[in-house]
C-alpha positions in Angstrom: 0.0 0.0 0.0 1.4 3.4 -1.0 0.4 6.6 0.8 1.5 10.1 0.0 1.9 11.1 3.6 1.2 10.0 7.1 1.3 11.6 10.5 1.2 10.5 14.2 -2.6 11.0 14.3 -3.4 8.7 11.3 -4.5 5.1 11.9 -4.9 2.2 9.5 -7.4 -0.6 9.9 -6.7 -4.0 8.3 -8.9 -7.2 8.2 -7.4 -10.6 7.5 -9.0 -13.8 6.2 -7.0 -16.9 7.1 -8.1 -20.2 5.3 -5.7 -22.6 7.0 -6.3 -24.2 10.3 -4.9 -22.6 13.5 -4.1 -24.8 16.5 -5.3 -23.9 19.9 -2.6 -22.6 22.2 -0.3 -21.5 19.3 0.6 -17.8 19.0 0.3 -16.7 15.4 1.9 -13.4 14.7 1.0 -10.5 12.3 3.8 -8.3 11.2 3.7 -5.1 9.2 6.6 -2.9 8.0 6.4 0.8 7.1 9.1 2.2 4.8 8.9 6.0 5.0 10.9 9.2 4.6 11.0 11.7 7.5 10.5 15.4 7.1 14.3 15.8 7.2 14.7 13.4 4.3 15.9 10.4 6.3 14.8 6.9 5.0 13.5 4.7 7.8 11.7 1.5 8.3 9.4 0.7 11.2 8.4 -2.9 11.9 5.5 -3.8 14.1 4.8 -7.4 15.3 1.7 -8.5 17.1 1.2 -11.9 18.7 -2.4 -13.2 18.9 -4.2 -15.8 20.9 -6.2 -18.5 19.0 -9.3 -20.3 20.3 -12.0 -22.6 19.0 -14.4 -21.5 21.7 -16.8 -18.9 20.5 -17.5 -17.7 24.1 -13.8 -16.7 24.5 -14.0 -14.9 21.2 -16.9 -12.8 22.3 -15.5 -12.4 25.8 -12.4 -10.6 24.6 -13.9 -8.6 21.8 -12.9 -4.9 21.8 -16.1 -2.9 21.1 -14.3 0.4 20.4 -12.0 -1.2 17.8 -14.9 -3.2 16.3 -16.9 0.1 15.8 -13.8 1.8 14.2 -13.6 -1.0 11.6 -17.3 -1.1 11.0 -17.4 2.7 10.5 -14.5 2.6 8.0 -16.1 -0.3 6.0 -19.4 1.6 5.9 -17.7 4.7 4.6 -15.8 2.7 2.0 -19.1 1.3 0.7 -20.4 4.9 0.1 -19.5 5.1 -3.6 -21.7 2.0 -4.4 -24.4 2.3 -1.8 -27.1 4.8 -0.7 -27.2 6.1 2.8 -30.1 3.9 3.5 -28.2 0.8 2.4 -25.2 1.8 4.5 -27.4 2.1 7.6 -29.2 -1.2 6.9 -25.8 -3.0 6.4 -24.7 -1.8 9.9 -28.0 -3.0 11.4 -27.6 -6.4 9.7 -24.1 -6.8 11.0 -25.3 -6.1 14.5 -28.1 -8.6 14.2 -25.8 -11.3 12.7 -23.2 -10.7 15.5 -25.8 -11.0 18.3 -27.6 -14.0 16.6 -24.3 -15.9 16.4 -23.6 -15.3 20.1 -27.1 -16.4 21.0 -26.9 -19.5 18.9 -23.4 -20.6 19.9 -23.0 -19.3 23.5 -26.4 -18.8 25.0 -28.7 -21.3 23.3 -30.3 -22.5 26.6 -31.6 -19.0 27.6 -35.3 -18.0 27.1 -36.2 -17.0 23.6 -38.1 -14.0 24.9 -34.9 -12.4 26.2 -32.4 -10.2 24.3 -29.0 -11.7 25.3 -26.0 -9.5 24.9 -22.4 -10.5 25.4 -20.7 -8.5 28.2 -18.0 -7.1 25.9 -20.6 -6.0 23.3 -23.5 -5.0 25.4 -23.3 -1.5 24.0 -23.1 -2.7 20.4 -26.8 -1.9 19.5 -26.4 1.6 21.1 -23.3 2.4 19.1 -24.7 1.0 15.9 -27.8 3.2 16.3 -25.6 6.2 17.1 -23.5 5.6 14.0 -26.6 5.4 11.7 -27.8 8.7 13.2 -24.4 10.4 12.9 -23.8 13.1 10.2 -22.0 10.4 8.2 -25.2 8.6 7.5 -28.1 10.7 8.8 -31.0 11.0 6.5 -32.2 14.4 5.3 -30.7 17.5 3.7 -29.4 19.1 6.9 -25.9 17.8 6.3 -24.4 19.3 3.1 -22.7 16.9 0.6 -19.3 18.6 1.0 -19.5 18.5 4.8 -20.4 14.8 4.7 -17.5 14.1 2.4 -15.1 15.8 4.7 -16.4 13.8 7.7 -16.0 10.6 5.7 -12.4 11.5 4.9 -11.8 12.1 8.6 -13.4 8.8 9.6 -11.1 6.8 7.3 -8.0 7.9 9.2 -9.4 8.4 12.7 -7.7 6.5 15.6 -9.8 4.5 18.0 -9.4 7.1 20.8 -11.2 9.6 18.6 -13.7 7.3 16.9 -15.2 6.4 20.2 -16.7 9.9 20.7 -17.3 10.3 16.9 -19.6 7.2 17.0 -21.2 8.0 20.4 -20.6 11.6 21.4 -19.9 12.6 25.0 -22.2 15.0 26.9 -20.9 16.8 30.0 -22.7 19.2 32.3 -20.6 22.4 32.6 -22.9 24.0 35.2 -22.1 21.3 37.7 -18.4 20.5 37.4 -16.9 18.6 40.3 -13.7 19.7 42.0 -10.7 19.0 39.9 -12.5 18.5 36.6 -10.2 19.2 33.7 -7.0 19.0 35.9 -4.3 16.5 35.3 -3.9 13.6 37.7 -0.5 12.1 38.8 -0.1 10.3 35.5 -0.7 13.5 33.4 -4.2 12.4 32.3 -7.0 15.0 32.4 -9.8 14.2 34.9 -13.2 14.3 33.3 -16.5 14.0 35.1 -19.2 11.4 34.4 -21.0 11.8 31.1 -24.7 12.4 30.7 -26.9 10.0 28.6 -27.7 11.4 25.1 -31.4 12.0 25.7 -33.3 15.3 25.8 -35.0 14.4 29.1 -31.5 14.6 30.7 -31.1 18.2 29.7 -31.9 20.9 32.3 -33.2 24.3 31.1 -31.1 25.8 34.0 -28.0 24.0 32.8 -25.2 24.3 30.3 -23.8 21.2 28.5 -21.0 20.6 26.1 -21.2 17.9 23.4 -17.9 16.3 22.2 -18.1 14.5 18.9 -14.3 14.3 18.3 -14.7 16.9 15.6 -16.2 20.0 17.3 -17.6 21.1 20.7 -21.2 22.3 20.9 -22.0 24.2 24.1 -25.7 24.1 24.7 -27.1 26.9 27.0 -30.5 26.3 28.6 -33.1 29.1 28.5 -33.0 29.5 32.3 -29.2 29.3 32.7 -28.0 31.4 35.7 -27.1 35.0 34.9 -23.9 34.6 37.0 -22.7 31.7 34.9 -23.5 33.5 31.6 -21.7 36.7 32.7 -18.7 34.8 34.0 -18.2 32.5 30.9 -19.9 34.3 27.9 -19.9 37.9 29.1 -23.7 38.3 28.5 -26.4 38.7 31.1 -28.9 36.5 29.2 -29.3 34.6 25.9 -32.3 36.7 24.7 -31.6 38.2 21.4 -28.0 37.1 21.3 -26.4 36.0 18.1 -24.8 32.7 19.3 -22.4 32.6 16.3 -20.6 35.6 17.7 -20.1 34.2 21.2 -16.7 33.0 22.2 -15.6 31.0 25.3 -12.4 32.7 26.4 -10.3 32.4 29.6 -11.5 35.2 31.9 -10.3 36.3 35.3 -12.9 34.5 37.4 -13.2 31.0 39.0 -16.2 29.9 36.9 -14.5 30.7 33.6 -11.3 29.1 34.7 -13.1 25.9 35.6 -15.1 25.7 32.3 -12.1 26.7 30.1 -9.9 24.0 31.9 -12.6 21.4 31.2 -12.9 22.3 27.5 -9.1 22.3 27.1 -9.0 18.8 28.8 -11.4 17.5 26.2 -9.5 19.1 23.4 -6.2 17.6 24.6 -7.6 14.1 23.8 -8.0 15.1 20.1 -4.5 16.1 19.0 -5.3 15.6 15.3 -7.8 18.4 15.2 -8.5 21.7 17.0 -12.1 21.4 18.0 -14.0 24.6 17.3 -16.4 25.7 20.1 -19.9 26.7 19.0 -22.4 28.0 21.5 -26.0 27.1 20.8 -29.3 27.8 22.6 -33.0 27.4 21.9 -34.1 28.5 18.4 -30.5 28.9 17.3 -29.7 27.6 13.8 -27.3 25.1 15.2 -29.6 23.7 17.9 -31.1 21.2 15.5 -27.6 19.6 15.1 -27.2 19.4 18.9 -30.6 17.8 19.4 -29.9 15.4 16.5 -26.9 14.1 18.4 -29.1 13.0 21.3 -29.4 9.6 19.7 -31.3 7.8 22.4 -34.4 9.8 21.5 -36.8 9.1 18.7 -36.2 11.3 15.6 -38.6 11.9 12.7 -37.1 9.2 10.5 -35.3 7.0 13.1 -36.0 4.9 16.2 -35.3 5.6 19.8 -32.8 3.4 21.6 -35.5 1.3 23.3 -37.3 0.9 20.0 -34.1 -0.1 18.3 -33.4 -2.8 20.9 -36.9 -4.2 20.3 -36.2 -4.1 16.5 -32.9 -6.0 16.9 -34.6 -8.6 19.2 -37.3 -9.2 16.6 -34.7 -9.6 13.9 -32.8 -12.2 16.0 -36.0 -14.1 16.8 -36.8 -14.1 13.0 -33.5 -15.8 12.3 -34.3 -18.6 14.7 -37.8 -19.0 13.3 
């Protein structure tokens, strides 16, 4: 494979099909070599060798599955199918993959359980949620809200995105800025930023008196509730209220007060986890042009042309039962 350029924030995904028999207990290895030229004109070669475990037990295969990596590969495969598939076909292909994966687990590892239960392997219990989220993402979302050039740019990013970033790209993170715990955004003893617990992506979890930030690994959307405290707005956005304010002109800057310092530290901590891109911060509020994008990212809710998370789980369950019947 020849590539014109590569940087530290690019990631490759490779799938293998091995036709010969592998013995249990053996350690097959995968080796890859990268021959490249540095920015100083030096020719170098980097060799990576990975030893793998083999098993004939399907339960072990599911037990050690890495959901974040699985979703990264599925996202790339879906994007690569874009030239030959419609958005609807891309979404349906992901749903079929989810159904086949869970059906195989049910048939090979949990055949004795009740047919009326949806059985999910522990390592992949969030697979339906992530699949639903990916089908609702700007990559594949139905409608004309996402421009063609914007979707193409996101697809290009998805094809080189490392797992650390694709996790939030597939299922965005929502944090409450109005209720940050002590130490949020600060570095721990290992130099890792401390982030508070996330909020589920549902509109019922929003508070009209609150301020939330949505991290999708590409940008940061700061949603301000209609009844957000004046003290917070003045300290962070330098406005007394959001009435009549043009949100596109608002900036979150480091100001000389404790609330601003805390919020800005939190936003910088999130940004530090995305070294490949500088995430732009966009403030949104009710009736703002960008609010629809923020609400569309609350994927656990029902949208006009898509299911809620609960409805999707029921749909997946029916599809699995149909395969048994």
